[in-house]
LOZA-95152 format. One record per residue (C-alpha): residue in one letter; x, y, z. Coordinates in Angstrom, 1 decimal, m for minus. Layout:
N
REC  type      px      py      pz
REC     A       X       Y       Z
...
//
This chain:
652
REC  type      px      py      pz
REC     M    36.5     6.0   m33.8
REC     V    33.0     6.0   m32.2
REC     K    30.8     8.9   m31.2
REC     I    29.9     9.0   m27.5
REC     I    26.8    11.1   m26.8
REC     F    26.3    12.4   m23.3
REC     P    22.9    13.1   m21.5
REC     D    23.3    16.8   m22.1
REC     G    23.5    16.2   m25.9
REC     S    27.2    16.9   m26.2
REC     H    29.4    14.3   m27.9
REC     E    33.1    13.3   m28.3
REC     E    35.0    11.0   m30.6
REC     W    36.6     7.9   m28.8
REC     N    38.5     4.8   m29.7
REC     E    36.9     1.6   m28.5
REC     C    36.6     2.0   m24.7
REC     T    34.8     0.9   m21.6
REC     A    32.1     2.8   m19.7
REC     M    34.5     3.1   m16.7
REC     Q    37.2     4.8   m18.9
REC     I    34.6     7.3   m20.0
REC     A    33.6     7.9   m16.3
REC     E    37.3     8.4   m15.4
REC     K    37.7    10.9   m18.2
REC     I    34.7    12.9   m17.1
REC     S    35.9    13.2   m13.5
REC     P    37.7    11.1   m10.9
REC     H    34.9    11.7    m8.4
REC     L    32.3    10.4   m10.9
REC     A    34.5     7.3   m11.5
REC     K    34.7     6.7    m7.7
REC     E    30.9     6.9    m7.3
REC     A    30.0     5.0   m10.5
REC     V    28.4     1.6   m10.1
REC     A    27.0     0.9   m13.7
REC     A    26.2     2.7   m17.0
REC     K    23.3     3.0   m19.3
REC     V    24.3     2.6   m22.9
REC     N    21.7     3.1   m25.6
REC     G    19.0     2.6   m23.0
REC     N    20.4    m0.6   m21.5
REC     V    22.0    m0.8   m18.1
REC     V    25.4    m2.5   m18.3
REC     D    28.5    m3.1   m16.3
REC     L    31.2    m0.4   m16.2
REC     S    33.5    m2.9   m17.9
REC     F    31.2    m3.0   m20.9
REC     K    33.1    m2.3   m24.1
REC     I    31.7     0.4   m26.4
REC     N    32.6    m0.2   m30.1
REC     Q    29.9     1.7   m31.9
REC     D    28.2     5.2   m31.7
REC     S    26.4     5.2   m28.4
REC     Q    24.4     7.3   m26.0
REC     I    25.9     6.9   m22.5
REC     Q    24.9     7.8   m18.9
REC     I    27.2     6.9   m16.0
REC     L    25.1     5.7   m13.1
REC     T    25.7     6.2    m9.4
REC     G    23.7     5.0    m6.4
REC     K    21.7     8.2    m6.7
REC     D    20.1     7.0   m10.0
REC     P    17.3     4.4    m9.7
REC     E    19.0     2.0   m12.1
REC     G    22.3     2.4   m10.2
REC     L    20.6     1.7    m6.9
REC     D    19.0    m1.4    m8.4
REC     T    22.5    m2.5    m9.4
REC     I    23.7    m2.0    m5.8
REC     R    20.8    m4.0    m4.5
REC     H    21.4    m6.8    m7.0
REC     S    25.1    m7.0    m6.1
REC     S    24.2    m7.0    m2.4
REC     A    22.2   m10.2    m3.0
REC     H    25.4   m11.8    m4.4
REC     L    27.3   m10.4    m1.3
REC     L    24.8   m12.2     0.9
REC     A    25.1   m15.4    m1.2
REC     Q    28.9   m15.4    m1.0
REC     A    28.8   m15.0     2.8
REC     L    26.3   m17.8     3.1
REC     L    28.5   m20.2     1.2
REC     R    31.6   m19.3     3.2
REC     L    29.8   m19.9     6.5
REC     Y    27.5   m22.8     5.5
REC     P    29.1   m24.6     2.6
REC     G    26.3   m27.0     2.1
REC     T    23.8   m24.2     1.2
REC     K    22.2   m24.4    m2.2
REC     L    21.5   m21.0    m3.8
REC     T    18.3   m20.6    m6.0
REC     I    17.4   m17.0    m7.0
REC     G    18.3   m13.6    m5.5
REC     P    16.4   m10.7    m7.1
REC     V    16.0    m7.0    m6.4
REC     V    12.8    m6.0    m4.6
REC     E    11.5    m2.7    m3.4
REC     N    14.2    m1.1    m1.1
REC     G    16.4    m4.1    m1.2
REC     F    16.8    m7.8    m2.2
REC     Y    16.4   m11.3    m1.0
REC     Y    17.9   m14.7    m1.7
REC     D    16.0   m18.0    m1.6
REC     V    18.3   m20.8    m0.3
REC     D    18.0   m24.5     0.5
REC     S    19.9   m25.2     3.7
REC     D    19.8   m27.8     6.5
REC     R    20.3   m24.9     8.9
REC     N    17.2   m23.0    10.1
REC     F    18.4   m19.5    10.0
REC     T    17.6   m17.2    13.0
REC     P    17.9   m13.5    13.6
REC     E    21.2   m14.3    15.4
REC     D    22.5   m16.0    12.3
REC     L    21.7   m12.9    10.3
REC     R    24.2   m10.9    12.5
REC     V    26.9   m13.5    11.9
REC     I    26.2   m13.4     8.1
REC     E    26.4    m9.6     8.1
REC     Q    29.9    m9.8     9.7
REC     E    31.1   m12.1     6.9
REC     M    29.5    m9.7     4.4
REC     E    31.5    m6.8     5.9
REC     K    34.7    m8.8     5.5
REC     I    34.0    m9.4     1.8
REC     V    33.3    m5.7     1.3
REC     K    36.7    m4.9     2.9
REC     E    38.4    m7.5     0.6
REC     D    37.5    m5.2    m2.3
REC     L    36.9    m8.2    m4.6
REC     E    36.7    m7.4    m8.3
REC     V    33.3    m8.4    m9.8
REC     F    33.5    m9.6   m13.4
REC     R    31.3   m11.2   m16.0
REC     K    31.8   m14.6   m17.5
REC     E    30.1   m16.0   m20.7
REC     L    29.4   m19.7   m20.7
REC     T    27.9   m22.2   m23.1
REC     K    25.1   m24.3   m21.8
REC     R    27.4   m27.3   m21.4
REC     E    29.9   m25.2   m19.4
REC     A    27.1   m23.8   m17.2
REC     L    25.7   m27.3   m16.5
REC     K    29.1   m28.5   m15.5
REC     L    29.8   m25.5   m13.3
REC     F    26.6   m25.8   m11.3
REC     A    26.3   m29.6   m11.5
REC     T    25.8   m29.9    m7.7
REC     N    22.9   m27.4    m7.6
REC     E    19.7   m28.9    m8.9
REC     Y    17.9   m25.5    m8.8
REC     K    20.5   m23.9   m11.1
REC     I    20.5   m27.0   m13.3
REC     E    16.7   m26.7   m13.7
REC     M    17.0   m23.1   m14.8
REC     I    19.8   m23.8   m17.2
REC     N    17.9   m26.7   m18.8
REC     E    15.0   m24.3   m19.6
REC     M    17.3   m22.0   m21.6
REC     P    17.6   m22.5   m25.4
REC     D    20.7   m24.4   m26.4
REC     T    21.9   m21.4   m28.4
REC     E    21.5   m18.9   m25.6
REC     L    24.6   m17.3   m24.2
REC     I    24.6   m17.8   m20.5
REC     T    26.3   m15.4   m18.2
REC     A    27.7   m15.7   m14.6
REC     Y    29.3   m13.2   m12.3
REC     Q    32.4   m14.0   m10.1
REC     Q    33.9   m12.3    m7.1
REC     G    36.7   m14.1    m5.4
REC     E    35.9   m17.8    m5.0
REC     F    32.2   m17.1    m5.5
REC     I    30.4   m17.4    m8.8
REC     D    26.7   m17.3    m9.5
REC     L    24.5   m17.6   m12.6
REC     C    23.2   m14.1   m13.4
REC     R    22.4   m11.7   m16.2
REC     G    23.8    m8.7   m14.3
REC     P    24.8    m5.9   m14.3
REC     H    26.8    m5.6   m11.1
REC     V    29.0    m3.1    m9.4
REC     P    32.7    m3.4   m10.3
REC     S    33.9    m4.3    m6.8
REC     T    32.5    m5.4    m3.5
REC     S    33.9    m2.3    m1.9
REC     K    31.1    m0.3    m3.6
REC     L    28.5    m1.9    m1.3
REC     K    28.5     0.5     1.6
REC     A    25.0     0.6     3.1
REC     W    23.0    m2.6     3.5
REC     K    21.4    m4.7     6.3
REC     L    19.7    m8.1     6.6
REC     T    16.2    m7.8     7.9
REC     K    14.4   m11.1     8.2
REC     V    14.0   m14.7     7.3
REC     A    10.8   m16.2     5.8
REC     G     9.6   m19.3     4.1
REC     A     9.2   m19.5     0.3
REC     Y     8.4   m22.4    m2.0
REC     W    10.7   m23.0    m5.0
REC     R     9.1   m21.1    m7.8
REC     A     6.2   m20.0    m5.6
REC     D     4.6   m23.5    m6.0
REC     A     3.4   m25.2    m2.8
REC     K     4.1   m28.5    m4.4
REC     N     7.8   m27.8    m4.4
REC     K    10.3   m27.8    m1.6
REC     Q    10.1   m25.0     0.9
REC     L    13.2   m22.8     1.0
REC     Q    14.4   m20.1     3.3
REC     R    14.2   m16.5     2.0
REC     I    16.7   m14.1     3.6
REC     Y    15.7   m10.5     3.1
REC     G    17.9    m7.4     3.1
REC     V    17.8    m3.7     2.3
REC     A    20.4    m1.7     0.6
REC     F    20.9     2.0    m0.2
REC     N    23.5     4.3    m1.7
REC     D    24.9     5.5     1.6
REC     K    24.6     5.0     5.4
REC     K    22.5     8.1     5.8
REC     E    19.8     6.8     3.5
REC     L    20.0     3.3     5.2
REC     D    19.7     4.8     8.7
REC     A    16.7     6.9     7.6
REC     Y    15.0     3.9     6.2
REC     L    15.7     1.7     9.2
REC     K    14.3     4.5    11.5
REC     M    11.2     4.7     9.4
REC     M    10.8     0.9     9.6
REC     E    11.2     1.0    13.3
REC     E     8.4     3.5    13.5
REC     A     6.3     1.5    11.0
REC     E     6.7    m1.6    13.3
REC     K     5.3     0.5    16.2
REC     R     2.5     1.6    14.0
REC     D     1.6    m1.8    12.6
REC     H    m2.2    m1.8    12.5
REC     R    m2.3    m5.4    13.7
REC     K    m0.4    m4.5    16.9
REC     I    m2.3    m1.3    17.5
REC     G    m5.6    m3.1    16.8
REC     R    m4.9    m5.6    19.6
REC     E    m3.7    m2.9    22.0
REC     L    m6.9    m0.8    21.4
REC     D    m9.2    m3.8    21.3
REC     L   m10.6    m2.9    17.8
REC     F   m10.8    m6.1    15.8
REC     E   m10.2    m9.9    15.9
REC     I    m9.4   m12.6    13.3
REC     R   m10.3   m16.0    14.7
REC     E    m9.2   m19.3    13.2
REC     E   m12.6   m20.8    14.2
REC     I   m14.3   m18.3    11.8
REC     G   m11.7   m18.3     9.1
REC     P    m8.6   m16.3     7.8
REC     G    m9.2   m12.9     6.3
REC     L   m12.6   m12.5     8.0
REC     I   m12.7    m9.5    10.4
REC     I   m14.6    m9.4    13.6
REC     W   m15.2    m5.8    14.6
REC     L   m15.1    m5.5    18.4
REC     P   m17.2    m2.8    20.1
REC     K   m14.6    m0.1    20.0
REC     G   m13.5    m1.0    16.4
REC     N   m17.2    m0.9    15.4
REC     I   m17.4     2.7    16.7
REC     V   m14.6     3.7    14.4
REC     K   m16.2     1.9    11.4
REC     E   m19.6     3.4    12.0
REC     E   m18.3     6.9    12.5
REC     L   m16.4     6.7     9.2
REC     E   m19.4     5.2     7.4
REC     N   m21.8     7.8     8.8
REC     W   m19.5    10.6     7.7
REC     A   m19.3     9.1     4.2
REC     K   m23.1     8.7     4.1
REC     E   m23.7    12.3     5.2
REC     T   m21.1    13.7     2.8
REC     E   m22.3    11.7    m0.2
REC     K   m25.9    12.7     0.4
REC     Q   m24.8    16.4     0.2
REC     W   m22.9    15.5    m3.1
REC     G   m26.1    14.1    m4.7
REC     Y   m25.8    10.3    m4.0
REC     Q   m28.8     8.1    m3.4
REC     R   m28.4     5.0    m1.2
REC     V   m29.4     1.5    m2.2
REC     T   m29.0    m2.0    m0.6
REC     T   m28.4    m5.1    m2.6
REC     P   m28.3    m8.8    m1.8
REC     L   m25.1   m10.7    m0.7
REC     I   m25.7   m13.6    m3.2
REC     T   m27.0   m13.9    m6.7
REC     K   m27.7   m16.4    m9.4
REC     E   m24.6   m17.1   m11.5
REC     G   m26.2   m15.7   m14.6
REC     L   m25.7   m12.1   m13.4
REC     F   m21.9   m12.7   m13.3
REC     Y   m21.9   m14.3   m16.7
REC     T   m23.6   m11.1   m18.1
REC     S   m20.9    m9.0   m16.5
REC     E   m18.3   m11.5   m17.6
REC     H   m16.8   m11.8   m14.1
REC     L   m17.5   m15.4   m14.9
REC     P   m15.3   m16.9   m16.1
REC     H   m12.7   m14.1   m16.0
REC     Y   m12.8   m13.4   m12.3
REC     T   m13.5   m17.0   m11.1
REC     E   m10.2   m17.4    m9.2
REC     S   m11.1   m14.5    m7.0
REC     M   m14.6   m15.7    m6.2
REC     F   m15.8   m18.1    m3.6
REC     S   m17.1   m21.4    m4.8
REC     P   m20.8   m21.4    m5.8
REC     M   m23.6   m22.9    m3.7
REC     T   m26.5   m24.8    m5.2
REC     I   m30.0   m23.7    m4.2
REC     E   m33.1   m25.4    m5.8
REC     N   m30.9   m26.7    m8.6
REC     E   m29.4   m23.3    m9.4
REC     K   m25.9   m22.0    m8.7
REC     Y   m25.6   m18.9    m6.6
REC     Y   m22.4   m16.9    m5.9
REC     I   m21.5   m14.7    m3.0
REC     K   m20.9   m11.3    m4.6
REC     P   m17.3   m10.1    m4.9
REC     M   m18.4    m6.7    m6.1
REC     N   m21.5    m4.5    m6.2
REC     C   m21.5    m3.2    m9.7
REC     P   m23.8    m5.8   m11.4
REC     F   m26.4    m5.2    m8.7
REC     H   m26.3    m1.5    m9.1
REC     H   m26.8    m1.9   m12.9
REC     M   m30.0    m3.8   m12.1
REC     V   m31.1    m0.9    m9.9
REC     F   m30.6     1.4   m12.9
REC     K   m32.6    m1.1   m15.0
REC     S   m35.5    m1.4   m12.5
REC     R   m37.5     1.1   m14.6
REC     P   m37.2     3.4   m17.6
REC     R   m34.8     6.2   m17.2
REC     S   m34.8     9.8   m18.6
REC     Y   m31.9    12.2   m19.3
REC     R   m33.5    14.4   m16.6
REC     E   m32.4    11.8   m13.9
REC     L   m28.8    11.9   m15.0
REC     P   m26.3    11.8   m13.5
REC     L   m27.8     9.1   m11.3
REC     R   m25.4     8.4    m8.4
REC     L   m26.2     5.1    m6.5
REC     A   m24.2     4.4    m3.4
REC     E   m23.9     1.4    m1.0
REC     Y   m21.7     0.3     1.8
REC     G   m22.1    m3.2     0.4
REC     W   m20.6    m6.4     1.7
REC     C   m18.3    m8.2    m0.7
REC     H   m16.3   m11.4    m0.4
REC     R   m13.3   m12.3    m2.5
REC     Y   m11.2   m15.4    m2.3
REC     E    m7.6   m14.4    m1.6
REC     P    m4.9   m17.2    m1.2
REC     S    m4.1   m17.6     2.5
REC     G    m0.5   m16.6     1.9
REC     T    m1.5   m13.2     0.7
REC     L    m3.8   m12.3     3.6
REC     F    m2.4    m9.5     5.9
REC     G    m4.3    m8.2     8.9
REC     M    m7.0    m5.8     7.6
REC     M    m5.0    m4.8     4.6
REC     R    m5.7    m8.0     2.6
REC     V    m8.9    m9.7     3.6
REC     R   m11.6   m12.0     2.3
REC     G   m14.7   m10.2     3.6
REC     M   m15.0    m6.4     3.1
REC     Q   m17.4    m3.5     3.3
REC     M   m16.8    m1.1     0.5
REC     N   m17.5     2.6     0.2
REC     D   m19.0     1.9    m3.3
REC     A   m21.0     3.9    m5.8
REC     H   m21.8     3.9    m9.5
REC     I   m22.6     7.0   m11.4
REC     Y   m24.8     6.7   m14.6
REC     C   m24.5     9.7   m16.9
REC     A   m24.5    10.8   m20.4
REC     K   m21.2    10.7   m22.3
REC     E   m20.9    14.5   m22.3
REC     Q   m21.2    14.5   m18.5
REC     A   m18.6    11.8   m17.9
REC     V   m15.5    14.0   m17.6
REC     E   m17.0    16.5   m15.2
REC     E   m18.5    13.7   m13.1
REC     F   m15.1    12.0   m12.9
REC     I   m13.5    15.2   m11.8
REC     S   m16.2    15.5    m9.1
REC     V   m15.2    12.0    m7.9
REC     I   m11.6    13.2    m7.7
REC     R   m12.6    16.3    m5.7
REC     L   m14.5    14.0    m3.3
REC     H   m11.3    12.0    m2.8
REC     E    m9.5    15.3    m2.1
REC     Y   m12.1    16.4     0.4
REC     Y   m11.9    13.2     2.4
REC     Y    m8.1    13.2     2.4
REC     K    m7.9    16.9     3.5
REC     I   m10.1    16.1     6.5
REC     L    m8.0    13.1     7.4
REC     G    m4.7    14.9     7.1
REC     I    m3.6    12.9     4.1
REC     T    m1.4    15.3     2.2
REC     E     0.5    13.0    m0.2
REC     Y    m1.5    11.3    m2.8
REC     W    m1.5    10.7    m6.6
REC     M    m3.2     8.6    m9.2
REC     E    m2.0     5.7   m11.3
REC     L    m3.7     5.3   m14.6
REC     S    m3.7     1.7   m15.6
REC     L    m4.1     1.1   m19.4
REC     R    m4.4    m2.1   m21.3
REC     D    m1.3    m3.8   m22.7
REC     P    m1.8    m3.7   m26.5
REC     K    m0.3    m7.2   m26.6
REC     G    m2.6    m8.6   m23.9
REC     D    m5.5   m10.9   m24.6
REC     K    m7.5   m10.6   m21.4
REC     Y    m9.4    m7.4   m22.6
REC     H   m13.0    m7.3   m23.9
REC     G   m14.8    m4.8   m26.0
REC     N   m13.8    m3.2   m29.2
REC     E   m10.9    m1.0   m30.1
REC     E   m13.0     2.2   m30.4
REC     M   m14.5     1.7   m26.9
REC     W   m11.1     1.3   m25.3
REC     I    m9.6     4.4   m27.0
REC     E   m12.6     6.5   m26.0
REC     A   m12.5     5.3   m22.4
REC     E    m8.8     5.9   m22.1
REC     E    m9.1     9.4   m23.6
REC     L   m12.0    10.4   m21.3
REC     M   m10.0     9.3   m18.3
REC     K    m6.9    11.2   m19.4
REC     E    m8.9    14.3   m20.1
REC     A   m10.5    14.1   m16.6
REC     M    m7.1    13.7   m14.9
REC     E    m5.5    16.5   m16.8
REC     K    m8.3    18.8   m15.9
REC     S    m8.3    17.7   m12.2
REC     G    m4.7    18.8   m11.7
REC     V    m3.9    15.9    m9.5
REC     K    m0.5    14.3   m10.3
REC     Y    m0.6    10.9   m11.9
REC     K     1.5     8.3   m13.7
REC     V     0.6     5.8   m16.4
REC     L     1.0     2.0   m16.0
REC     I     0.6    m0.2   m19.0
REC     G    m1.1    m3.6   m18.5
REC     G    m3.0    m2.9   m15.3
REC     A    m6.4    m2.2   m16.7
REC     A    m9.5    m4.3   m15.8
REC     F   m10.7    m6.7   m18.5
REC     Y   m13.5    m4.3   m19.3
REC     G   m11.8    m0.9   m19.2
REC     P    m9.0     1.3   m17.9
REC     K    m8.9     2.3   m14.3
REC     I    m7.1     4.6   m11.9
REC     D    m5.9     3.8    m8.4
REC     F    m5.6     6.5    m5.8
REC     Q    m2.3     6.0    m4.0
REC     I    m1.9     7.6    m0.6
REC     K     1.1     7.9     1.7
REC     S     0.9     7.6     5.5
REC     A     2.6     9.9     8.0
REC     I     5.7     7.7     7.9
REC     G     5.9     7.3     4.2
REC     K     4.2     3.9     3.6
REC     E     2.2     3.8     0.4
REC     F    m1.3     2.3     0.1
REC     T    m3.8     1.8    m2.7
REC     A    m6.8     3.6    m1.3
REC     S    m9.4     3.1    m4.0
REC     T   m10.0     2.2    m7.7
REC     N   m12.0     4.4   m10.0
REC     Q   m13.2     3.8   m13.6
REC     I   m15.0     5.2   m16.6
REC     D   m16.7     2.2   m18.0
REC     L   m18.1     2.0   m21.6
REC     F   m18.3    m1.8   m21.6
REC     M   m20.8    m2.8   m18.9
REC     P   m23.6    m0.5   m20.1
REC     G   m23.8    m2.5   m23.3
REC     K   m23.5    m5.9   m21.5
REC     F   m26.5    m5.0   m19.3
REC     D   m28.4    m3.3   m22.1
REC     L   m28.7    m0.1   m20.1
REC     K   m30.7     2.7   m21.7
REC     F   m32.1     6.2   m21.0
REC     T   m34.3     8.4   m23.1
REC     G   m32.5    11.5   m24.3
REC     Q   m33.7    15.0   m25.0
REC     D   m34.3    13.9   m28.6
REC     G   m36.7    11.2   m27.5
REC     K   m34.4     8.5   m28.6
REC     E   m32.7     5.7   m26.5
REC     H   m29.1     6.3   m25.5
REC     T   m26.5     4.2   m23.6
REC     P   m25.2     5.7   m20.4
REC     V   m21.6     5.8   m19.3
REC     I   m20.8     4.2   m15.9
REC     L   m18.3     5.6   m13.4
REC     H   m17.2     3.2   m10.7
REC     R   m15.8     4.8    m7.5
REC     A   m14.9     4.0    m3.9
REC     P   m13.0     7.0    m2.3
REC     L   m12.7     5.4     1.1
REC     G   m12.0     1.9    m0.2
REC     T   m13.1    m0.7     2.2
REC     H   m13.6    m0.3     6.0
REC     E   m11.0    m2.9     6.6
REC     R    m8.2    m1.6     4.5
REC     F    m8.9     2.1     5.1
REC     I    m9.1     1.9     8.8
REC     G    m6.0    m0.3     8.8
REC     F    m4.3     2.6     7.0
REC     L    m5.7     5.2     9.4
REC     L    m4.4     3.2    12.4
REC     E    m0.9     3.3    11.0
REC     H    m1.3     6.9     9.7
REC     F    m2.4     8.2    13.2
REC     A    m0.4     5.6    15.1
REC     G    m3.7     4.7    16.8
REC     R    m4.2     8.4    18.0
REC     F    m7.5     8.9    16.2
REC     P    m8.9    12.4    15.9
REC     L   m11.5    13.1    18.6
REC     W   m14.5    12.4    16.3
REC     L   m13.2     9.0    15.3
REC     A   m11.8     7.9    18.7
REC     P   m13.7     4.9    20.2
REC     V   m13.3     6.5    23.7
REC     Q   m13.1    10.3    23.4
REC     I   m12.8    11.2    27.1
REC     I   m11.6     9.3    30.2
REC     L   m12.4    10.7    33.6
REC     L    m9.7    10.0    36.2
REC     P   m11.0    10.4    39.8
REC     I    m8.0    10.9    42.2
REC     A    m9.6     9.1    45.1
REC     D   m12.7     7.0    45.8
REC     R   m14.5    10.0    47.2
REC     H   m14.4    11.6    43.7
REC     L   m15.9     8.5    42.0
REC     E   m19.6     9.5    42.4
REC     Y   m18.9    13.0    40.9
REC     S   m17.1    11.3    38.0
REC     Q   m20.0     9.0    37.3
REC     N   m22.5    11.9    37.2
REC     L   m20.2    13.8    34.9
REC     K   m19.9    10.8    32.6
REC     K   m23.7    10.7    32.3
REC     E   m23.8    14.4    31.6
REC     F   m21.2    14.2    28.9
REC     E   m22.8    11.1    27.3
REC     S   m26.1    13.0    27.1
REC     Q   m24.2    15.4    24.8
REC     G   m23.3    12.5    22.5
REC     L   m19.8    11.9    23.8
REC     R   m18.1     8.6    24.3
REC     V   m16.8     8.6    27.9
REC     E   m15.2     6.1    30.4
REC     V   m14.4     6.4    34.1
REC     D   m11.2     4.8    35.4
REC     E   m12.5     3.4    38.7
REC     R    m9.3     1.6    39.7
REC     T    m7.6     2.4    43.0
REC     E    m4.4     3.5    41.2
REC     S    m2.4     6.7    41.4
REC     A    m3.4     9.6    39.2
REC     G     0.0     9.2    37.4
REC     K    m0.6     5.5    36.7
REC     K    m4.1     6.2    35.3
REC     V    m2.8     9.0    33.0
REC     R    m0.1     6.7    31.7
REC     D    m2.6     3.8    31.0
REC     A    m5.0     6.3    29.3
REC     Q    m2.1     7.4    27.0
REC     V    m1.3     3.8    26.1
REC     K    m5.0     3.4    25.1
REC     K    m4.6     6.5    22.9
REC     I    m7.6     8.3    24.5
REC     P    m7.6    11.9    23.2
REC     L    m8.8    13.7    26.3
REC     M    m8.0    12.9    30.0
REC     I    m9.8    14.7    32.8
REC     T    m8.4    14.5    36.3
REC     L   m11.0    15.1    39.1
REC     G   m10.1    15.9    42.7
REC     D   m11.3    18.0    45.5
REC     K   m10.4    21.3    43.9
REC     E   m12.2    20.4    40.6
REC     I   m15.4    19.3    42.4
REC     E   m15.4    22.3    44.7
REC     N   m14.9    24.8    41.8
REC     K   m16.9    22.8    39.3
REC     T   m13.9    22.9    36.9
REC     L   m11.8    20.4    35.0
REC     A    m8.1    19.5    34.7
REC     V    m7.7    18.5    31.1
REC     R    m4.8    16.7    29.5
REC     T    m4.4    15.9    25.8
REC     L    m2.4    13.1    24.2
REC     D     0.3    15.4    23.0
REC     G     1.1    16.3    26.7
REC     K    m0.7    19.7    27.0
REC     V    m2.5    20.3    30.4
REC     K    m4.8    23.0    31.6
REC     F    m6.3    23.4    35.1
REC     G    m9.4    25.2    36.1
REC     V   m11.1    24.7    32.8
REC     D   m14.8    25.8    32.7
REC     K   m17.0    22.7    32.0
REC     Q   m19.3    24.4    29.5
REC     E   m16.5    26.0    27.6
REC     F   m14.8    22.6    27.4
REC     L   m17.9    21.0    26.0
REC     N   m18.4    23.8    23.4
REC     N   m14.8    23.3    22.3
REC     V   m15.2    19.5    22.0
REC     K   m18.4    19.9    20.0
REC     E   m16.8    22.4    17.7
REC     N   m13.8    20.1    17.2
REC     M   m16.1    17.1    16.3
REC     K   m18.2    19.2    14.0
REC     S   m15.2    20.5    12.0
REC     K   m13.4    17.1    12.3
REC     T   m10.2    18.9    13.2
REC     I    m7.4    16.4    13.7
REC     L    m5.9    18.0    16.8
REC     F    m7.8    19.3    19.9
REC     N    m6.9    23.0    20.3
REC     M    m6.5    23.6    24.1
REC     S    m6.1    27.3    23.5
REC     R    m9.9    27.5    22.8
REC     T   m10.5    26.7    26.5
REC     T    m9.3    29.2    29.2
REC     G    m7.7    27.8    32.3
REC     Q    m5.0    28.2    34.9
REC     R    m1.4    27.1    34.7
REC     P    m0.9    25.7    31.2
REC     V     1.7    23.0    31.3
REC     A     3.9    22.3    28.2
//
C-alpha cells in the first residue's frame, strides 16, 4: 500500500495505481478534464504509475502546468499533421512558448498562410480520431535506428550519454523524440490555432541550415482562444510600427542603419513633450540636470567593468590619437565622474543627477523590432548618490515617481520583478556581504512601497540586483518599462567618497533609475496603449480646423494663428473636400479635436467641436473652449471633457 497525499493535506491508502485512476476515483468530471498530474512536484503523464508514498495534484487546462502540457501536445499534433500532408518533412524541435508552441521543420515546401489552413484541417481530423498518446522508453541504439532518416534527431540523440534513458511519444502512426509529459489522447486538444510561419536557423546558429518555424497558440477552451485571438487582432491594429507610419512619427532607413530611429517632425513633438514633462517633474522632485559626452576612452569602462563583461552589447571601439574610444552604452560611469568632480559633503546628499542621455548598444539585427528594440536610444536616466541610511527611502521615492508617471498616462496595471543573482552563477562581481546587503535593501524598499512584485533568480546585473518595472497596455500586452537598482559595487570601483557628519570619509550608495525608460521604447508602448490616440497634451496636432467652403478659409487661417499664439498645435484642412470626408481623414490621423467652420460659426463667432470619441457640440464659445483646452493640457487629463464647454445640440 502507498499513501496518496492530496493538495488539501488529506490522504488515502492505495495499491499501486496510476494518476488517471486517482482522478477517476476523485470524480468523473475531474477525470474528463484532466490532462496531466503533478507527483512529488514533478509534472507527469496521467498513465504514470505511483508505487510509493506521494503527494499528487491532478492537473487540468486551468492549471499553468496543465496548460503547458496542452501546448506541448499541440506541437505534436501539428507535427503529425505535417508528416501526413508532406511526408518528406523533417522535424527538429517543437517547444512550448508563451501562449502556445512552435515546431521548426526542414521541408522543400515553402509554407504559406494558405498551407496553415490546410494543416489545421488535418489537425482537426487527428483530434477527432481520439488517438491514444503513450510514452515509450528507448535505448540509445533503438532511438538511433528509429530516427535514422532524420539527421536533426540523430544529432540530438548522439549528444545524450550512452546510459541515458531516451523517451519518445506515439499517437497513431506518429512518434516523436520527447521527454513529455503529454495529454492522454488527441481529443483533449480542443482550442488551438496556427498563427504564422517564420525563418529559424537550426539551433539558432546562422551557420546552420535555415528551417521553417510554424507557430501556433493553444488554450484550455474555445472561449479563452477566441479572447486571445481578439486581443491579437486588436494588437495588430495597434502595432506601433503601423501607427507610426500612419501618423508620420518616425522612420528607420536602411541607408542610415537598422535600429536607428529618425524622429520625424510630428514624432519629435511627442518626444519633446514627454521629455519636457519629465524634466519639469524631476526638477520638482529635487533632480539636477547634467550633460555628458557620447564617447569616452576605454579606461572608464574598464573601471566600471563593463569591459570586458558588456563587450558584446557595445559597438566596436574607434582609435583616436592612438587611444581607443567607445560610444557609451549607458550613462552611469559618466555620472559617477560628475559626483567625483569635487569633494562632497553629507549636506549635499542625496544628490540626484539626471540626464536624457544618448546611449548606443549593439543588438543583433535579428532582435531589432521597431522602436521596442533599437541600437540608438535616449534614456530618462538618473543616478542618486546617498548615504546608506537614506537608500531605502530614496528607492521608495523612485517607486512613487514611477507611480506618478503611470497614473498621469492611464497605466493602471504594473508590478516589479526583483532579479537576484543565481548562487551558482559566476558572472557576478563583488563580495558576498555586499550582495546580501544590496538584496536586503531592495527587498525592504519594495515591501515598504506596497507595489506588488515577484522574485526572479539569475537576472541580476553583474554588479548588483535590479528590479524591472513591468507595465501592461490597454489590450494586455506586457512591457519592461524601466530598470532600477541599489548599487553597492560601483561606488567602490570609482572610489566615490563624501565627508560625513563625523568628519570622516564615507562611501555613498548609488541608485540607478529610469522611470520612463527610453524615448523609443516608451513612446512605442504609448502608441500601442493609446492606439495612436494621444492625450491632448501629447498629440502632435491637437486641433484641426475644417472650413466647409473656400469662403471660410481666411477665417480658419486667422483662427489658426490665434490658437497658435496660445501655444496650441493647429492645422487647417484646406482641401476642396466635403466636411464629412475631412472629418473622417482627421479621425484616421487621430487628431483629438476637430472644429468645423461654416457661415453660422463665423457669423456667431462660435465653434462646432468634435472629439475623437464621436462627441459633437455646436455653438461653443471660443474663449470657453480655449480655457477648457488649457485646463486639460495643464492637468494632462487623458480625455477631453466636452461637458466643460457649453453649446447647443450635443450629439452622442
